FIVEX-102492 format. One record per residue (C-alpha): residue in three letters; z, x, y. Coordinates in steps of 0.05 Angstrom, whole numbers, padded with zeros to 5 digits, always signed. Each point is the difference from the previous one (the first is absolute). Last residue first. Layout:
% FIVEX-102492
ALAZXY...
This chain:
% FIVEX-102492
ARG+00233-00024-00503ARG+00029-00067-00020ARG+00014-00019+00073ASP+00072-00021-00014VAL+00027-00024+00067THR+00070+00020+00025PRO-00026+00063+00035SER-00043-00046+00044TRP-00073+00018-00007PHE-00021-00072-00015ASP+00041-00024+00059ALA-00042+00043+00047TRP-00067-00025-00028LEU+00022-00073+00004ARG+00024+00012+00071SER-00067+00031+00020GLY-00038-00057-00031LYS+00039-00054+00038THR-00010+00034+00068VAL-00072+00017-00019SER-00016-00073-00015GLU+00036-00029+00061ILE-00033+00048+00049GLY-00046-00047+00038PRO+00041-00009+00063VAL+00052+00048+00030GLY+00059-00045+00015ASP+00055+00052+00010ASP+00030-00020-00067SER-00066+00017-00032LEU-00001+00068+00033ASP+00072+00012-00024GLN-00020-00021-00070TRP-00058+00048+00001ARG+00046+00057+00019ARG+00052-00020-00053ALA-00054+00002-00053GLU-00024+00068+00024ALA+00071+00028-00003ASP+00010-00029-00070ALA-00065+00030-00025LEU+00015+00068+00030LEU+00070+00005-00031HIS-00024-00030-00066VAL-00056+00051-00006ALA+00050+00056+00013GLN+00047-00027-00053PRO-00057-00002-00050PRO-00013+00075+00010ALA-00074+00012+00015ALA-00041+00038-00052ALA-00042-00060-00021PHE-00011-00015+00074ALA-00031+00068+00013PRO-00042-00005-00063ILE-00033-00067+00017ARG-00006-00040-00065MET+00073-00020+00009ALA-00022-00043+00060GLN-00040-00046-00045HIS+00057-00010-00050ARG+00049-00011+00057ALA-00045-00055+00028GLN-00003-00035-00068GLU+00076+00002-00005PRO+00008-00027+00071SER-00047-00058-00018HIS-00069+00006+00030GLY-00027-00054+00047GLY-00048+00045+00038ASP+00022+00000+00072SER+00076-00005-00006ILE+00009+00030-00069LEU-00055+00052+00002ARG+00024+00012+00071MET+00067+00024-00025ALA-00037+00047-00048TRP-00037+00028+00061LEU+00066+00016+00034ALA+00024+00038-00061ALA-00066+00037-00007ASP+00002+00018+00074VAL+00071+00028-00006TRP-00011+00045-00061PRO-00020+00062+00039PRO+00066+00005+00038GLY-00006-00002+00077VAL-00047+00005+00059ALA-00029-00059+00038ALA-00065-00037+00013TRP+00012-00069+00031SER-00067-00007+00035TRP-00037+00027-00061ASP-00047-00060-00002VAL-00043+00013-00062LEU+00011+00022-00072HIS-00067+00000-00035ALA-00005-00018-00074ARG-00056+00031-00040ASP-00065-00013-00038THR-00042-00048+00040GLY+00051-00013+00054ILE+00066-00035-00001LEU+00036-00003+00066ILE+00076+00006+00002ASN+00035-00019+00065THR-00011-00075-00010ALA+00035+00004-00068ALA+00063+00023+00035LEU+00016+00074-00008ASP+00037+00014+00065THR+00040+00065-00012HIS-00058+00050+00005LEU+00042+00061-00018LEU-00013+00074+00006HIS+00047+00043-00041ARG+00055+00046+00023GLY+00063-00037-00022THR+00064-00033+00022LEU+00016-00072-00021VAL+00051+00019-00054ALA+00030+00054+00045GLU+00017-00052+00052ASP+00042-00042-00047ALA+00068+00029+00021PRO-00012-00026+00070THR+00001-00071-00027CYS-00062-00043-00006TYR-00033-00058+00037TYR-00013+00038+00064GLY-00025+00058-00043TRP-00063-00039-00017ARG-00054+00023+00049ASP+00032+00061+00031TRP+00022+00021-00069ALA-00071-00007-00025SER-00018+00048+00056LEU-00039-00018+00062LEU-00057+00047+00015ALA-00009+00057+00050ILE-00049+00050-00028ASP+00006+00056-00051PRO-00041-00035-00053ALA+00032-00041-00055LEU-00011+00026-00071VAL-00051-00038-00042ALA+00015-00009-00074GLY+00020-00073+00005THR-00066-00015+00034GLN-00040+00019-00062THR+00044-00040-00047LEU-00003-00057+00050ALA-00076+00000-00002ASP-00003+00003-00076VAL+00050-00057-00006ILE-00041-00039+00049LEU-00063+00009-00042ASP+00036-00023-00063LEU+00029-00060+00036ASP-00068-00024+00025ARG-00020-00024-00070ALA+00050-00057+00008GLY+00045-00011-00061PRO+00058-00027+00041ALA-00024-00020+00070LEU-00005+00054+00053ASP-00072-00014+00021ALA-00016+00050+00054HIS-00036-00019+00064ARG-00074+00010-00002GLY-00046+00060+00007SER-00049+00039+00042ILE+00044+00046+00041ALA-00021+00013+00072ASP+00010+00071+00025PHE+00053-00007+00052GLY-00001-00012+00076LEU+00067-00002+00036LEU+00007-00037+00066ARG+00046+00003+00060TRP-00009-00056+00051GLY+00007-00007+00076GLY-00075+00000+00011ALA-00009+00066-00037GLN+00039+00046-00046ILE-00036+00032-00058HIS+00011+00023-00071TRP-00052+00027-00047ARG-00024+00008-00073LEU+00066-00014-00036ARG-00012+00008-00075PRO+00015-00057-00048ALA+00057+00011-00050SER-00008+00011-00075GLY-00020+00072+00012PRO+00071+00020+00017LEU+00026-00001+00072TYR+00011+00063+00041PRO-00053-00011+00053ASN+00025-00072+00010VAL+00072+00015+00017LYS-00006+00009+00075ARG-00046-00058+00013GLU+00037-00048-00044THR+00067+00018+00031ASP-00027-00006+00070LEU-00029-00068-00016TYR+00067-00028-00022ASP+00032+00037+00059GLY-00029-00055+00044HIS+00064-00040-00008ALA+00011-00024+00071TYR-00073-00017+00013ASP-00020+00030+00066VAL-00064+00032-00025PRO-00021-00064-00034LEU-00009+00009-00075GLY-00057+00019-00045LYS-00037-00004-00066VAL-00072+00021-00014PHE-00035+00002-00068VAL-00066+00038+00006GLU-00065-00011-00036HIS-00044+00062-00009GLY-00065+00002+00038GLY-00055-00052-00008ASP-00025+00006+00071HIS+00031-00068+00017PRO+00070+00028-00013HIS+00043-00049-00040LEU+00072-00003+00025LEU+00056-00031-00042ALA+00056-00028+00042ALA+00074+00002+00013VAL+00035-00018+00066GLY+00073-00002+00020SER+00017+00037-00064ASN+00067+00006-00036ALA-00010-00063-00041GLY-00062+00030-00032GLY-00031-00058-00036GLN-00065-00035+00017THR-00064+00031+00027ASP-00042-00013+00061ALA-00074+00016-00007ALA-00033+00044+00051THR-00075+00014+00008TYR-00021+00067+00030PRO-00039+00031+00057GLY-00002+00075+00009GLY+00029+00067-00021ILE+00065-00017-00035ARG+00042+00029+00057ALA-00042-00026+00057ALA+00001-00070-00031VAL+00075+00005-00006ALA+00008+00019+00073ALA-00045-00057+00023HIS+00036-00052-00041VAL+00067+00024+00026ALA-00023-00001+00072GLY-00026-00071-00010PRO+00071-00023-00011LEU+00019-00027-00069GLN-00010-00074-00015GLN-00063+00014-00040TRP+00042+00037-00052ALA+00044-00060-00013LEU+00072+00008+00023ARG+00062+00004-00043PRO+00073-00006+00022VAL+00039+00054-00038PRO+00040-00021-00061MET+00074+00020+00001
């Protein structure tokens, strides 16, 4: 569920002071959009000309503060497409993470977009990264609820997963795609992120399922995935989004529809002309 969002200037003075001490002096803050898992999100511009910092945070007493814990723990192990965590602080009843700011824009996932090549490169790199030895949810933890016990092996793996590849979580820089917001990092088979990205090509970019499959097949880990495994994950994800829709979560109509189209495309009864 989205977290209630505050503007940076609404934070307690103790937060502003702690951040100023951390970045070495006065700064200007500009609130940013996106980041449904953040209670505050802003781009900070130090007055001394230092490096810009992207800051996101949650109240200390927020019930699902493990979003920030996951990002903090996993950041040292992320591939080069992810921004580096510079610091984390707790002050004024808030916990904050400060990242190297990425100069870029949200990805264009439309068919034929130039961004697709850069995203394929980033997901190819990510698909080769093994998960670190830290506490992370597994793919089975995430999707096993919608499967049978016999399916657990299909969703078991050792690779690091992003799992939330909406267009707003992919920033396009000068010559590369940056995967941001690792709040839902997990461990599992290396093809999972490519499969979830393909679903977003449908919901966020307007691809047909066949076009989305073509893009995903450019990523080696996905090209090697058994079709029945892709169908298992896609169907579980579609059922998850449908449950959220049935619960009244707003603004998810497109991804709910897109996830079902993607799952039905991988049904064993469908000829995918591979």
